[in-house]
Every structure is written in C-alpha cells, then in structure tokens.
C-alpha positions in Angstrom: -8.7 -39.5 10.4 -6.4 -38.3 13.0 -6.4 -34.7 14.5 -2.8 -34.2 12.9 -3.9 -35.2 9.5 -7.0 -33.2 9.7 -4.8 -30.1 10.7 -2.5 -30.8 7.9 -5.3 -31.0 5.5 -6.8 -27.7 6.7 -3.5 -25.8 6.5 -2.9 -27.3 3.2 -6.2 -26.0 1.9 -5.4 -22.4 3.5 -2.0 -22.5 1.8 -3.5 -23.2 -1.6 -6.2 -20.5 -1.1 -3.4 -17.9 -0.2 -1.3 -18.9 -3.0 -4.2 -18.8 -5.5 -5.2 -15.2 -4.3 -1.6 -14.1 -4.6 -1.6 -15.5 -8.1 -4.9 -13.7 -8.9 -3.3 -10.6 -7.6 -0.3 -10.9 -9.7 -2.2 -11.8 -12.8 -4.7 -9.0 -12.4 -1.6 -6.5 -11.8 0.0 -7.7 -15.1 -3.3 -7.4 -17.0 -4.1 -4.0 -15.6 -0.3 -2.8 -16.5 -0.7 -4.5 -19.9 -4.0 -2.6 -20.5 -2.2 0.7 -19.8 0.5 0.0 -22.3 -1.7 -1.2 -25.1 -4.3 1.5 -24.4 -7.3 -0.6 -23.4 -9.5 1.8 -21.0 -12.2 -0.8 -20.5 -9.6 -3.5 -19.3 -7.9 -0.8 -17.1 -11.1 0.0 -15.4 -12.2 -3.6 -14.9 -9.1 -4.6 -13.3 -8.1 -1.7 -11.2 -11.0 -2.1 -8.5 -9.9 -5.8 -8.1 -6.2 -5.3 -7.3 -6.4 -4.2 -3.3 -9.2 -6.6 -2.5 -7.4 -9.4 -3.9 -4.1 -8.6 -2.0 -6.3 -7.9 1.3 -7.8 -11.4 0.9 -4.3 -13.0 0.2 -3.1 -11.3 3.4 -5.8 -12.7 5.5 -5.4 -16.1 3.9 -1.6 -16.2 4.3 -1.9 -15.3 7.9 -4.4 -18.0 8.4 -2.1 -20.5 6.8 0.2 -19.9 9.9 -2.6 -20.1 12.2 -2.8 -16.5 13.1 -4.7 -13.4 12.4 -3.5 -10.7 10.0 -2.8 -7.4 11.8 -6.2 -5.7 12.1 -5.5 -2.6 10.2 -3.7 -4.4 7.2 -7.0 -5.2 5.3 -8.8 -1.9 6.1 -5.7 0.0 4.7 -6.0 -2.1 1.5 -9.6 -2.0 1.1 -9.6 1.9 1.8 -7.1 2.0 -1.0 -9.5 0.1 -3.3 -12.1 2.7 -2.5 -9.8 5.4 -3.6 -9.0 3.4 -6.8 -12.6 3.2 -7.6 -13.4 7.1 -6.8 -10.4 8.2 -8.8 -11.7 6.2 -11.9 -14.8 8.6 -12.0 -12.6 11.4 -13.0 -14.5 14.5 -11.4 -13.5 16.8 -8.9 -15.7 15.8 -6.0 -14.8 11.8 -6.6 -11.2 13.0 -6.8 -11.3 14.7 -3.4 -13.4 11.6 -2.0 -10.8 9.2 -3.3 -7.9 11.3 -1.8 -9.9 11.1 1.6 -10.1 7.4 1.1 -6.5 7.1 0.6 -5.9 9.4 3.5 -7.7 7.0 5.7 -5.7 4.1 4.3 -2.5 5.9 5.4 -3.9 6.5 8.7 -4.4 2.8 9.1 -0.8 2.1 7.9 0.8 4.6 10.3 -1.2 3.5 13.3 -0.3 -0.1 12.3 3.2 0.5 12.1 3.6 2.3 15.1 1.8 -0.2 17.2 4.2 -2.8 15.6 7.1 -0.7 17.1 8.3 1.2 14.0 9.5 4.0 16.2 11.3 1.8 18.8 14.7 2.8 17.5 14.1 6.7 18.0 17.5 7.8 16.6 16.9 5.8 13.5 13.3 7.2 13.1 14.3 10.8 13.7 17.0 10.4 10.8 14.3 8.9 8.5 11.7 11.5 9.4 14.3 14.3 8.8 15.0 13.0 5.4 11.4 12.4 4.3 10.4 15.9 5.9 13.1 17.6 3.7 11.9 15.7 0.6 8.2 16.5 1.6 9.0 20.2 2.0 11.0 20.6 -1.3 8.4 18.8 -3.2 5.3 20.8 -1.9 7.3 24.0 -2.3 8.0 23.0 -5.9 4.3 21.8 -6.7 2.6 24.7 -4.8 2.4 27.5 -7.4 0.9 25.0 -9.9 -1.6 23.1 -7.8 -4.6 25.9 -7.6 -7.3 24.9 -5.6 -5.9 21.5 -4.7 -2.8 23.1 -2.7 -4.2 22.5 0.7 -5.8 19.0 0.1 -2.5 17.8 -1.7 -0.2 19.2 1.0 -2.2 17.5 3.9 -2.4 14.2 2.0 1.1 14.3 1.1 2.0 14.6 4.8 0.1 11.7 5.8 1.9 9.8 2.8 5.2 11.0 4.0 4.3 9.5 7.7 3.5 6.2 6.0 6.9 6.2 4.3 8.7 7.1 7.7 6.9 4.7 9.9 7.0 1.8 7.3 10.9 2.1 7.4 10.8 0.9 11.0 9.7 -2.5 10.1 12.3 -3.5 7.7 13.4 -3.1 4.1 10.2 -4.5 2.6 7.9 -2.2 4.2 10.4 0.7 4.0 10.6 0.2 0.2 7.0 -0.1 0.0 6.4 3.4 1.7 9.1 5.0 -0.5 7.4 3.6 -3.7 4.0 4.8 -2.6 5.4 8.1 -2.2 7.0 7.9 -5.5 3.7 6.7 -7.1 1.6 9.5 -5.7 4.3 12.1 -6.5 3.9 11.3 -10.2 0.1 11.8 -9.6 0.9 15.2 -8.2 3.0 16.4 -11.0 0.1 15.5 -13.4 -2.1 17.6 -11.3 0.2 20.4 -11.5 0.4 19.7 -15.3 4.1 19.2 -15.2 5.7 17.6 -18.3 5.1 13.8 -17.9 7.4 11.0 -18.1 7.3 8.5 -21.0 4.8 6.0 -19.9 3.7 8.1 -16.9 0.6 6.3 -16.0 2.3 2.9 -16.3 4.9 4.0 -13.6 2.4 5.4 -11.5 0.4 2.0 -11.4 3.6 -0.2 -11.4 5.0 1.6 -8.4 1.8 1.6 -6.5 1.0 -2.0 -6.9 4.5 -3.0 -5.9 4.3 -0.7 -3.0 1.1 -2.1 -1.6 2.3 -5.6 -2.1 5.6 -4.7 -0.2 3.7 -2.9 2.6 1.4 -6.1 3.1 4.1 -8.7 2.8 6.4 -6.8 4.9 4.0 -6.5 7.7 3.0 -10.2 7.7 6.8 -11.1 7.7 7.3 -8.7 10.6 4.5 -10.5 12.5 5.9 -14.0 11.8 9.3 -12.7 13.0 7.8 -11.2 16.1 6.0 -14.4 16.9 9.2 -16.6 16.4 11.2 -14.5 18.9 8.4 -14.4 21.6 9.3 -16.5 24.7 7.1 -19.7 25.0 5.1 -20.0 28.2 4.1 -23.2 29.7 
C-alpha cells in the first residue's frame, strides 16, 4: 500500500469519525429538546451532560481531518460548559454558583481564544460592537437588579464575561458572532427565571435551543476561521 493510499485511508477514517460525532451531537440535542417538550426529566438529565463533550470531540476530530490541531482553548471551553451543565442539574444554591463559575471559566477560554485569533484587530468595529453590548448589558442588569436578591453580584459579574464573549466572537465572523449573541440570549432567559419574571411559552425549550445552537456556532465558526487563516498564510519553501 502506497503512502498516498494510506494517508487517504487515515483521513477518510477521521472524516467518518468527525461526521459520526457531529451526528451524535445533533441526535442528542434533538433528544434533549424533545424531552423538554414532552416533559421527560429522566431523558433530559441523561442527555444534557453528553452535549458539550460530543461537540468537543467532534471539534477535535474535525480539525484532525484537515491534519491540524483544534484551537487549544476550544475543547476546554466546551468541557467547562459541560461541567456547568451537570452542576446546574443538581438544583441547589451551592451547585448553581459552582456551575456559574464553570461557565465563567468557559467564557474566559472563549474570550482569550478569540482575542488571540485576532478578534480585536479591527478596533473601530470592535469598539462599535462593544458599545452596543455594553449598552444592552447595563440595561439588562439594571432591570434585573432589584429582583435578583443575593445573586445580584454573581449574575452581574458572570453576565459581563458573557457579554465579553459576545463582543469578541463577533470579530471572527458571522457564525461565531451569532453564536455569542445566542449564548447571551440563552443566559438572559435563565436570568429572568432567577428574577422570577413571567416566563415565555416553552421557556426552558428556548433556553436550551439557543444554548445548543450557540455552542455549535462558536465551535464551527472557530474551526472555519482557523481553516481560512491557514489558506491565506503564505507558503514557505
């Protein structure tokens, strides 16, 4: 067997692995959302912890298909999100704060990764986006503040990190930008629950639907940005 044939076989196996993991993520997401709609808490609790690990594994496998390594902070961001998902399922105050901390660490990973990838290179654009999100953040926190009780400071601090992810994600393209915006929307819906505001019809469904799509867009957009960057790099002899 020639080297070229062997290489093609390896890359083919990697592609099948990446495709299978993405299919697993999609199927698990659909099962989880279906469990919310049908009111099946056991299935909800069983599927939620698997979502982000599957997406992380897909991201690593997809990068290997193109014979490169995934951005170093992408998998940690997704796995820290998975930790947050698990902790929030425990439904007690200590676990909730720990889950918020895990998600905060995930946002630190995202912001660091996006900045390293040049998200703030266009400073004028970044300032406009930052001003828009800062205005939205201040308005939201101001409205929620009276109803958050002891969670005021943790929610305000966490939401600032969340807004930072939204700002920096916009610098890598529309996919990551939309992902950051949807993540902000998802957690805003959670915040309104904490403040005991009136819920939307299917409130929990929309929290998870926007969250799952947000994470996929952040991961996929980052991988696409990496591929685009490599295509534009000058070749050296």
